[in-house]
Each structure stands twice: as structure tokens, then as C-alpha cells.
C-alpha positions as CSV (number, residue, x, y, z in Angstrom):
1,X,-6.5,-1.9,-6.4
2,X,-7.7,0.8,-8.8
3,X,-4.6,0.7,-10.9
4,X,-5.0,3.0,-13.9
5,X,-8.7,3.4,-12.9
6,X,-7.6,6.5,-10.4
7,X,-6.9,9.6,-12.2
8,X,-7.6,13.2,-12.7
9,X,-10.3,15.1,-10.9
10,X,-12.3,16.3,-13.6
11,X,-13.3,19.7,-12.2
12,X,-14.1,22.2,-14.8
13,X,-11.6,25.1,-15.5
14,X,-10.2,26.0,-18.7
15,X,-6.9,28.1,-18.0
16,X,-6.4,31.5,-19.5
17,X,-3.8,31.9,-21.7
18,X,-2.1,35.1,-22.8
19,X,-3.3,36.5,-26.3
20,X,-0.7,36.1,-29.2
21,X,-0.5,38.8,-31.8
22,X,0.0,37.6,-35.5
23,X,3.5,38.7,-36.7
24,X,3.7,41.1,-39.6
25,X,3.9,39.1,-42.9
26,X,7.0,37.8,-43.7
27,X,8.4,38.3,-40.2
28,X,9.8,35.5,-38.3
29,X,7.2,34.1,-35.9
30,X,7.6,35.6,-32.4
31,X,8.2,33.1,-29.6
32,X,5.3,32.1,-27.6
33,X,5.0,34.4,-24.2
34,X,5.0,32.1,-21.2
35,X,2.9,33.1,-18.1
36,X,3.4,32.0,-14.5
37,X,0.6,29.5,-14.7
38,X,2.1,28.1,-18.0
39,X,5.5,27.6,-16.4
40,X,3.9,25.9,-13.5
41,X,2.1,23.9,-16.2
42,X,5.4,22.7,-17.8
43,X,6.5,20.9,-14.6
44,X,3.6,18.3,-15.2
45,X,4.4,15.3,-17.2
46,X,2.7,12.5,-18.8
47,X,3.8,9.1,-17.6
48,X,3.3,5.9,-19.8
49,X,4.1,2.8,-18.0
50,X,4.8,-1.0,-19.2
51,X,4.0,-3.3,-16.3
52,X,4.5,-6.9,-15.9
53,X,2.0,-8.5,-13.3
54,X,3.1,-11.5,-11.3
55,X,1.6,-15.0,-11.8
56,X,0.8,-16.4,-8.4
57,X,-1.2,-19.1,-9.8
58,X,1.7,-20.6,-11.7
59,X,4.3,-18.8,-9.7
60,X,7.6,-19.9,-11.8
61,X,6.3,-18.1,-14.9
62,X,7.2,-14.7,-15.4
63,X,3.4,-12.7,-15.6
64,X,1.5,-10.9,-18.4
65,X,2.4,-7.7,-19.6
66,X,0.0,-4.5,-19.7
67,X,0.2,-0.9,-19.5
68,X,-1.4,2.3,-18.7
69,X,-0.7,6.1,-18.4
70,X,-0.4,8.5,-15.2
71,X,0.8,11.8,-14.5
72,X,4.0,13.2,-12.3
73,X,5.2,16.3,-11.3
74,X,8.5,17.9,-10.4
75,X,9.3,18.7,-7.1
76,X,13.1,19.0,-6.7
77,X,16.0,18.3,-9.0
78,X,15.1,15.3,-11.0
79,X,12.3,14.1,-8.5
80,X,9.0,13.5,-10.1
81,X,6.4,12.5,-7.7
82,X,3.7,10.7,-8.6
83,X,1.3,7.4,-7.0
84,X,2.8,4.0,-6.2
85,X,-0.1,2.5,-8.4
86,X,1.0,4.2,-11.5
87,X,4.8,2.6,-11.5
88,X,3.8,-0.5,-9.5
89,X,5.1,-3.7,-11.0
90,X,6.7,-1.6,-14.0
91,X,9.3,-2.8,-16.5
92,X,9.4,0.6,-18.4
93,X,8.8,4.2,-17.6
94,X,8.5,7.1,-20.1
95,X,8.0,10.6,-19.3
96,X,6.5,12.9,-21.9
97,X,6.9,16.8,-21.2
98,X,4.3,19.4,-22.0
99,X,4.4,20.2,-25.6
100,X,6.9,17.6,-26.5
101,X,6.7,14.4,-28.3
102,X,10.0,12.9,-26.9
103,X,9.6,10.1,-24.3
104,X,12.2,10.3,-21.7
105,X,13.0,7.0,-19.9
106,X,12.8,7.2,-16.3
107,X,13.6,4.8,-13.4
108,X,12.0,4.7,-9.8
109,X,14.0,6.2,-7.0
110,X,11.8,5.2,-4.0
111,X,8.2,4.0,-3.8
112,X,5.7,3.5,-0.7
113,X,2.8,1.2,-1.7
114,X,1.3,1.8,1.8
115,X,0.6,5.1,1.0
116,X,0.7,5.1,-2.6
117,X,3.3,7.5,-3.5
118,X,6.6,7.0,-5.6
119,X,9.3,9.6,-6.7
120,X,10.9,8.6,-10.0
121,X,14.0,10.3,-11.8
122,X,14.7,10.7,-15.6
123,X,17.9,8.9,-16.8
124,X,19.0,11.8,-18.2
125,X,17.9,15.0,-16.3
126,X,18.9,17.8,-18.6
127,X,15.6,18.2,-20.2
128,X,14.1,19.3,-16.5
129,X,16.9,22.1,-16.3
130,X,15.1,25.7,-16.1
131,X,11.8,24.0,-15.0
132,X,10.2,25.0,-11.4
133,X,9.9,22.9,-8.6
134,X,6.3,22.8,-7.3
135,X,6.4,23.7,-3.4
136,X,4.6,21.5,-1.3
137,X,1.8,23.7,0.9
138,X,-0.4,23.0,3.9
139,X,-4.0,21.7,4.6
140,X,-6.7,22.9,2.6
141,X,-9.7,24.3,4.3
142,X,-13.2,22.7,3.9
143,X,-15.1,24.5,0.7
144,X,-11.9,26.0,-0.6
145,X,-11.2,25.6,-4.2
146,X,-8.5,23.4,-5.7
147,X,-7.0,22.8,-9.5
148,X,-6.1,19.3,-10.4
149,X,-3.5,19.2,-13.4
150,X,-2.7,16.0,-15.2
151,X,-3.4,14.1,-18.4
152,X,-6.6,11.9,-18.0
153,X,-8.0,9.8,-20.6
154,X,-9.4,11.5,-23.7
155,X,-6.5,13.0,-25.2
156,X,-2.9,13.6,-24.8
157,X,-2.5,17.1,-23.9
158,X,-2.6,18.7,-20.4
159,X,-5.7,19.2,-18.5
160,X,-6.5,21.6,-15.8
161,X,-9.8,21.5,-13.9
162,X,-11.3,22.8,-10.6
163,X,-13.1,21.5,-7.7
164,X,-14.1,22.3,-4.0
165,X,-12.8,20.3,-0.9
166,X,-15.9,18.5,0.4
167,X,-14.2,16.4,3.4
168,X,-11.4,15.6,5.0
169,X,-11.4,12.3,6.7
170,X,-9.3,9.0,7.3
171,X,-10.1,6.4,5.0
172,X,-8.7,3.3,3.4
173,X,-6.2,3.7,0.3
174,X,-7.2,1.1,-2.0
175,X,-3.7,0.3,-3.7
176,X,-2.2,-1.8,-0.8
177,X,-5.9,-2.8,0.3
178,X,-4.8,-2.8,4.1
179,X,-3.7,0.9,4.7
180,X,-5.6,4.0,6.1
181,X,-4.3,7.4,5.9
182,X,-5.5,11.0,5.9
183,X,-7.6,11.8,3.0
184,X,-9.3,14.9,1.1
185,X,-12.4,14.5,-0.5
186,X,-13.5,16.6,-3.6
187,X,-16.6,17.0,-5.1
188,X,-15.6,15.6,-8.7
189,X,-14.8,12.4,-10.4
190,X,-11.1,10.7,-10.4
191,X,-10.8,9.4,-14.0
192,X,-8.0,7.2,-15.3
193,X,-4.7,9.1,-16.2
194,X,-4.5,11.8,-13.7
195,X,-3.5,9.4,-10.8
196,X,-0.4,11.0,-9.4
197,X,-1.1,14.7,-10.7
198,X,-0.9,17.6,-8.5
199,X,-3.9,19.4,-6.7
200,X,-2.9,23.2,-6.5
201,X,-3.9,25.9,-4.2
202,X,-2.7,29.3,-5.4
203,X,1.0,28.5,-6.3
204,X,1.4,25.2,-3.9
205,X,0.5,21.6,-4.1
206,X,-1.8,20.4,-1.4
207,X,-2.4,16.8,-2.5
208,X,-1.8,14.1,-5.3
209,X,-4.9,12.9,-7.1
210,X,-4.9,9.0,-6.7
211,X,-8.3,7.5,-6.2
212,X,-12.1,7.7,-6.9
213,X,-15.6,6.4,-5.5
214,X,-17.5,4.1,-7.9
215,X,-20.4,3.9,-5.8
216,X,-20.8,8.0,-6.1
217,X,-20.7,10.5,-9.0
218,X,-18.4,13.6,-8.9
219,X,-16.5,11.9,-5.9
220,X,-12.6,11.7,-5.7
221,X,-9.7,11.8,-3.5
222,X,-6.4,13.3,-3.1
223,X,-3.2,12.5,-0.9
224,X,-2.6,15.5,1.5
225,X,0.3,17.2,2.2
226,X,1.1,15.5,5.7
227,X,1.3,12.2,4.1
228,X,3.3,13.6,1.2
229,X,5.9,15.4,3.5
230,X,6.1,12.3,5.7
231,X,7.2,10.3,2.7
232,X,9.5,12.6,1.5
233,X,11.2,12.8,5.2
234,X,11.3,9.0,5.6
235,X,13.2,8.8,2.2
236,X,15.9,11.3,3.1
237,X,18.1,8.6,4.4
238,X,18.1,6.7,1.2
239,X,15.6,4.1,1.9
240,X,11.6,3.8,3.0
241,X,10.9,2.3,6.3
242,X,7.1,2.5,6.2
243,X,4.5,3.4,8.6
244,X,4.8,2.7,12.4
245,X,1.3,1.8,14.7
246,X,0.3,1.9,18.2
247,X,-0.5,-1.9,18.0
248,X,-3.9,-1.6,19.9
249,X,-7.6,-1.9,19.1
250,X,-10.0,0.2,20.8
251,X,-13.7,0.2,21.0
252,X,-16.1,3.5,21.7
253,X,-17.6,4.1,24.5
254,X,-21.0,5.9,23.7
255,X,-23.5,3.9,25.8
256,X,-24.3,5.7,29.3
257,X,-24.9,1.8,30.7
258,X,-21.1,1.2,29.6
259,X,-19.7,4.1,31.0
260,X,-21.4,3.8,34.1
261,X,-20.2,0.0,34.3
262,X,-16.7,1.5,33.7
263,X,-17.0,4.2,36.5
264,X,-16.7,6.9,33.8
265,X,-18.2,10.3,34.2
266,X,-21.0,11.0,32.0
267,X,-18.9,12.9,29.4
268,X,-17.5,12.7,25.8
269,X,-14.1,11.2,26.8
270,X,-12.0,8.0,26.5
271,X,-11.9,4.8,24.4
272,X,-11.7,1.1,25.5
273,X,-8.6,-0.8,24.8
274,X,-9.9,-4.1,23.6
275,X,-6.6,-5.7,22.4
276,X,-2.9,-5.0,22.5
277,X,-0.9,-7.0,20.0
278,X,2.2,-8.8,21.5
279,X,5.6,-7.2,20.6
280,X,4.0,-4.2,19.5
281,X,4.7,-0.8,20.7
282,X,2.1,-0.7,23.5
283,X,3.0,-4.2,24.6
284,X,3.8,-4.0,28.3
285,X,2.8,-0.3,28.8
286,X,-1.3,-0.3,28.1
287,X,-3.5,-3.5,29.0
288,X,-6.7,-4.9,27.8
289,X,-9.6,-2.6,29.4
290,X,-7.4,0.5,29.9
291,X,-9.4,3.6,29.1
292,X,-7.4,5.8,26.8
293,X,-7.8,9.5,27.4
294,X,-5.3,11.5,25.4
295,X,-2.3,11.0,23.2
296,X,0.7,13.7,23.0
297,X,-1.8,15.9,25.1
298,X,-4.7,15.8,22.5
299,X,-7.9,14.9,24.4
300,X,-9.7,11.4,23.0
301,X,-13.2,11.5,22.5
302,X,-15.6,8.8,23.2
303,X,-15.4,7.8,19.5
304,X,-11.6,7.8,19.6
305,X,-11.2,11.2,17.7
306,X,-8.9,13.9,18.5
307,X,-8.7,17.5,17.1
308,X,-5.5,18.0,14.5
309,X,-5.1,21.1,12.6
310,X,-8.8,22.4,13.3
311,X,-10.5,19.0,12.1
312,X,-11.7,15.9,14.2
313,X,-9.7,12.9,13.2
314,X,-9.1,9.4,14.6
315,X,-6.4,9.3,17.5
316,X,-4.3,7.3,15.0
317,X,-3.4,10.5,12.8
318,X,-0.7,11.6,15.8
319,X,1.1,8.5,15.0
320,X,0.8,8.7,11.1
321,X,3.1,11.7,11.6
322,X,5.8,10.1,13.3
323,X,8.6,7.5,12.5
324,X,10.2,4.4,14.1
325,X,12.0,5.5,17.3
326,X,9.8,8.5,18.1
327,X,7.9,8.6,21.3
328,X,4.1,9.0,21.9
329,X,2.7,10.0,25.4
330,X,-0.5,8.2,26.5
331,X,-2.9,9.1,29.2
332,X,-5.4,6.3,30.7
333,X,-7.4,5.1,33.3
334,X,-6.6,1.7,34.7
335,X,-8.6,0.2,37.5
336,X,-10.2,3.8,38.1
337,X,-6.4,5.3,38.5
338,X,-5.4,7.8,36.0
339,X,-1.9,7.3,34.6
340,X,0.6,8.2,31.9
341,X,3.3,6.4,29.9
342,X,5.4,6.9,27.0
343,X,5.9,4.7,24.3
344,X,8.5,4.1,21.4
345,X,7.1,3.8,18.0
346,X,7.8,0.9,15.6
347,X,6.1,-1.0,13.1
348,X,3.6,-3.9,13.7
349,X,5.0,-7.4,13.4
350,X,3.5,-9.7,11.1
351,X,1.4,-7.0,9.2
352,X,2.8,-7.7,5.6
353,X,0.4,-10.7,5.3
354,X,-2.5,-8.3,4.8
355,X,-1.3,-6.0,2.3
356,X,-1.1,-6.4,-1.5
357,X,2.6,-7.1,-2.8
358,X,4.3,-5.2,-5.7
359,X,7.5,-5.4,-7.7
360,X,8.1,-8.6,-6.1
361,X,8.3,-12.1,-7.7
362,X,5.9,-14.8,-5.9
363,X,7.7,-17.5,-4.1
364,X,7.4,-21.1,-4.1
365,X,8.7,-24.5,-3.6
366,X,8.1,-27.5,-5.4
367,X,8.1,-30.8,-4.1
368,X,7.0,-34.1,-6.1
369,X,4.2,-32.3,-8.0
370,X,3.3,-30.1,-4.6
371,X,3.6,-26.5,-4.9
372,X,3.9,-24.5,-1.5
373,X,3.4,-20.8,-1.2
374,X,3.8,-18.3,1.6
375,X,-0.2,-16.8,2.5
376,X,-0.2,-13.3,1.2
377,X,-3.1,-10.9,0.0
378,X,-1.9,-11.9,-3.6
379,X,-1.6,-15.8,-3.0
380,X,-5.0,-15.6,-1.3
381,X,-6.5,-13.6,-4.4
382,X,-5.1,-15.9,-6.7
383,X,-6.2,-19.4,-5.6
384,X,-9.3,-18.1,-3.7
385,X,-8.6,-19.3,-0.6
386,X,-11.3,-18.6,2.0
387,X,-11.7,-21.7,3.9
388,X,-12.5,-21.5,7.5
389,X,-8.8,-22.3,8.6
390,X,-7.4,-19.6,6.5
391,X,-9.5,-17.1,7.5
392,X,-9.1,-18.0,11.2
393,X,-5.5,-17.7,10.9
394,X,-5.4,-14.2,8.9
395,X,-8.0,-12.6,11.4
396,X,-6.1,-13.9,14.2
397,X,-2.4,-13.6,12.8
398,X,-1.9,-10.2,15.0
399,X,-4.5,-10.3,17.9
400,X,-3.1,-14.0,18.8
401,X,0.1,-13.4,17.8
402,X,0.2,-16.4,15.7
403,X,3.2,-14.4,13.8
404,X,5.7,-15.4,16.9
405,X,5.4,-19.1,15.8
406,X,4.9,-18.6,12.2
407,X,6.5,-15.6,10.6
408,X,5.0,-17.0,7.2
409,X,2.0,-19.2,6.9
410,X,2.5,-21.9,4.1
411,X,-0.1,-23.2,2.1
412,X,-0.3,-26.1,-0.6
413,X,-1.8,-24.0,-3.3
414,X,-1.4,-26.3,-6.4
415,X,-1.0,-30.0,-7.1
416,X,0.5,-30.8,-10.4
417,X,-0.9,-33.8,-12.3
418,X,1.6,-37.0,-12.0
419,X,1.2,-40.4,-10.8
420,X,2.6,-39.6,-7.4
421,X,0.0,-37.1,-6.8
422,X,-3.2,-38.7,-7.9
423,X,-5.9,-38.7,-5.5
424,X,-3.9,-36.0,-3.5
425,X,-6.3,-33.1,-4.6
426,X,-8.4,-33.0,-1.5
427,X,-4.9,-31.5,0.3
428,X,-4.9,-28.5,-2.2
429,X,-5.5,-25.1,-0.3
430,X,-4.4,-26.7,2.9
431,X,-2.3,-25.0,5.6
432,X,0.9,-27.0,5.9
433,X,1.5,-27.5,9.6
434,X,4.4,-30.0,10.3
435,X,7.0,-31.8,7.9
436,X,8.2,-35.0,9.6
437,X,6.8,-33.9,12.8
438,X,8.8,-30.4,12.8
439,X,6.5,-27.4,12.6
440,X,7.0,-24.9,9.5
441,X,8.1,-21.2,10.5
442,X,8.2,-20.0,6.7
443,X,8.9,-21.0,3.1
444,X,12.7,-21.1,3.7
445,X,12.4,-23.4,6.3
446,X,9.8,-25.6,4.4
447,X,12.6,-25.8,1.5
448,X,15.1,-26.9,3.9
449,X,12.8,-29.7,5.9
450,X,11.9,-30.9,2.3
451,X,15.5,-31.1,0.6
452,X,17.3,-32.0,3.7
453,X,20.6,-34.2,2.8
454,X,19.2,-36.8,5.0
455,X,16.0,-37.7,4.0
456,X,13.8,-40.4,5.6
457,X,12.3,-43.2,3.7
458,X,8.7,-41.2,3.7
459,X,8.1,-37.7,4.0
460,X,5.2,-37.0,6.3
461,X,3.2,-33.7,5.6
462,X,0.5,-32.7,8.2
463,X,-2.2,-29.9,7.6
464,X,-3.7,-27.5,9.9
465,X,-7.1,-28.9,11.4
466,X,-6.7,-32.1,9.2
467,X,-6.0,-35.5,11.0
468,X,-4.9,-37.0,7.7
469,X,-0.9,-37.0,7.1
470,X,0.2,-36.8,3.4
471,X,2.8,-39.4,3.3
472,X,5.1,-39.3,0.0
473,X,8.0,-41.9,-0.5
474,X,11.2,-39.4,-0.4
475,X,13.2,-41.8,-3.1
476,X,10.8,-40.9,-6.1
477,X,11.0,-37.1,-5.5
478,X,14.0,-36.3,-7.9
479,X,12.3,-38.4,-10.9
480,X,8.8,-36.9,-10.3
481,X,10.5,-33.4,-9.8
482,X,12.2,-34.0,-13.2
483,X,8.9,-35.0,-15.3
484,X,6.8,-32.4,-13.9
485,X,9.3,-29.5,-14.5
486,X,9.7,-30.7,-18.1
487,X,6.1,-31.0,-18.5
488,X,5.1,-27.5,-17.2
489,X,8.3,-25.6,-18.2
490,X,9.0,-25.0,-14.4
491,X,13.1,-23.9,-14.4
492,X,13.6,-24.5,-10.8
493,X,12.3,-26.3,-7.6
494,X,12.1,-23.2,-5.9
495,X,12.1,-19.4,-5.9
496,X,12.8,-17.9,-2.1
497,X,13.5,-14.2,-3.1
498,X,16.4,-12.3,-3.7
């Protein structure tokens, strides 16, 4: 995550302001003239955000406070567009308008962490009256010039800079750590504070500044308009439904010998399907070892690319611009026969395990000093869970449909000190498999099994790839819980979400 690291593209433009004539001595000062570009600048705001980051190591704690700055801009009536990472885990958002010292409270209307976009609104929209709404434009061309507007670190005043579109690509978005979308690269650095600011061509927005590349100088990225427009369309019904996916894995067919073995002509066409995720959109329509030839009439080359808006992009860009319930037509070869099918898109099952979570309290269950949590990217990072078993389950969670039996993977993340838990340290970090012989499905199920009204004399916990059971006298749990909760200021034995 590049929180408060991503920001303005420092691209080097000083705007030309109208020259001001001094009023005659003794006369009232004349009002400052406003030119068209200055009016556009007035619709770009500085955001100050106080955040509270959840504590996944001690999930009952509230977490630490911090803060940062970003940028947002007006796109509609009381609609301020910015980055999700600017407002993630926020507890307070203050908006400062250009040439003003007032800090106006705001709240999040919609947030999309998978594409790093958010829409916020002022609690009192009156100060926004009379400001222009920046229109969303189209895709820029390579080597075309863009202006970036925002509030980077180094000062409190608006900054306007200029740069060149150097690449249009499909790359990972650092905020979620799991999602990839269309991206525009510019030949300039992204600096802290300008995250969420508009990139402008002419008088239209062609992107939102959001991340930089630490391994290279003068390289920054903006979120392009297809991603922005999809987000705005998605939230029209009042909620954000996230992205859909084909639910397949493919492999390029460059090698002439491989093409010959697959009985394919010697041409730059088609990719091999290597896996189809169960219960995914393509399950039952596309099979492993099929050769994909086209998607919605767009020919797929041997690298898995298609032509979109004059650019060569991965075939998934077609799906990127669609929503749950939309259809996609696929042409493919199976057993040397060319076939066609139409699939209905939907989100991937089980995919949230791979993305960083924000704006949520960590869930947990405390049982006699044992702390259980559901496996997420956050809990894996906090507890440094990287053993072979964890890596196997996460890497195969989708491919081998582990999610069907385990909607959540449950981990023993902590063992609090007590006479009961002495010599149990070897189990810390283990994946919980069964409780009293019953396979656990998720954290809610874990709580129900551990705190069942009819408790056996001993609670037996079994862990993945470990033949040693953990046996706990059930009658002692209530007393142990009270001791540990008092010592560690733990308010409740569980938090399972709202």
C-alpha cells in the first residue's frame, strides 16, 4: 500500500494568471479577475484525513491514529472524487478549498478499494455552489501532454504541473495489493499529497493521480477514465458491487513446437486455458486445454492481448468494463473444433482473501487464551504467516476450489499467557481444521463450536498437517477467559463483524 506516498505528478508548469492593475490611491481594491483556468482550479481541493489503522496483532484493540493529506476534485453536485487510499480507515475528513483557510468536514459516500477510487461529500454543500463540475473525458494518446493539479507536500497552495503520456498498460494497483486494471504512465514522479488530484487535457479530466514507481525516477501513474466511469456507473444504484472476472487462467502459445503439438496454425492467434475456477463464470462453458481465439469479437493474440481503442491490452480489459449480469462471447478451439459460447459475468468466489482490507475491524474469537482469526492479507502480514501450509492453502484457494469447503481459513494467531496455555506455543500460527471432529467453515462457525451450550468434557482441536491434537478441559474455559480478559483489557470473547 502506498498510503500518503502517492501524489502529484511533478511535471513542471506554472499557470499564466491575468495581470492585475493597481487601483488608484485611496480607491477600493478591485476584485481579483477570474479566468477560465482559475475557475477550474477552484474545483480542486486539499484533503486532510485523520485515520485509525486496525490492529490485526491484537484485534480487540482500536488501533493507532495517524493522518495524511491528499487531493480531491468536484465532478458533480456535492460529489468530490479522490483515491480510496486517501480516505481509507478514515475517522475524520476535512476539505480545504482554494484560497480559503476554512476546513470543511466531509464523509465518504462510496469507496472502491479494488480500483482505488472514492467519492466523498461535504456535510454542508453550500460552499460548493457556483463551482464548475470537472467533466470526465476520454483516453489520452501516447506522447500527448497532460496537466496534473493538486496539493503535493512542500506547501499548502495549489500546484499545477505538466507531463507526457509515456505508456498505457494493464498493471497492478498497489492499494489493494491484489487487483490489476488499466493504467496510464506519465514521465514524472508521483509525490505525496497529490493522490486523488485530476490529470487534465484541455478542459476535461483524463485520469486521477494515484501511485508512483519507487524503482525509477520520474515515473508516475494515473487511473484512466474507463476505470473512473465504471466506478461512477457501478454506484448509480447506491452501492458498489466490485469487479467481475472470467475465472480462468491462460498461458501464451509462442513456442512453434507447442503450437504444432496443439495442431494450431503458425500464426499469432490464441492462448491456452490452463485452469477454470469452479463456480466461476466460465465453469461449465470453458474447459482446461481449450484455446481461446476471441472475446466479444476481438481477436486474441498468442500473448493473450487484444486491440482496444487502438491500444494492445490484455483480453481481460473487455471484462473490466462490464458488470455482474453482463455477458461475454468467447470463441475457442476444443479438440480441433472451433466453437463459441456466451457466459454471464459475476465476481469470483473466495477472492477477498487476497486483497488488503480497509474500513473494517479485525474479527477474532478468544477461547481460553487461544486467539483465532480468519486468514486475510492483513492478518497474514500482521502475524507473518508464511509457513508451507499457509502458502499452499492461499495459492490453491481458488484453483483447487478450497473456498467451497472453507469460506474462510481459520488460524490460531495468538496464545495469551496462562497456566492453561503453557507449552502450547508450538501451535501458534497453525491452520485450524476441526473442533471436536467437525470441520470448521468460518470464524462464525468456529465460535459456535467452541461456545456450544452443550460442551463436552474436553474440547479437541486439530490442525492442518499436524497429527497432534490440542486437548483443552472445557470446564476451565470461563475462568481462564476472565483472567486473560482482565489482564489484557480484552472487552469481549469475540468480534464477528456487524
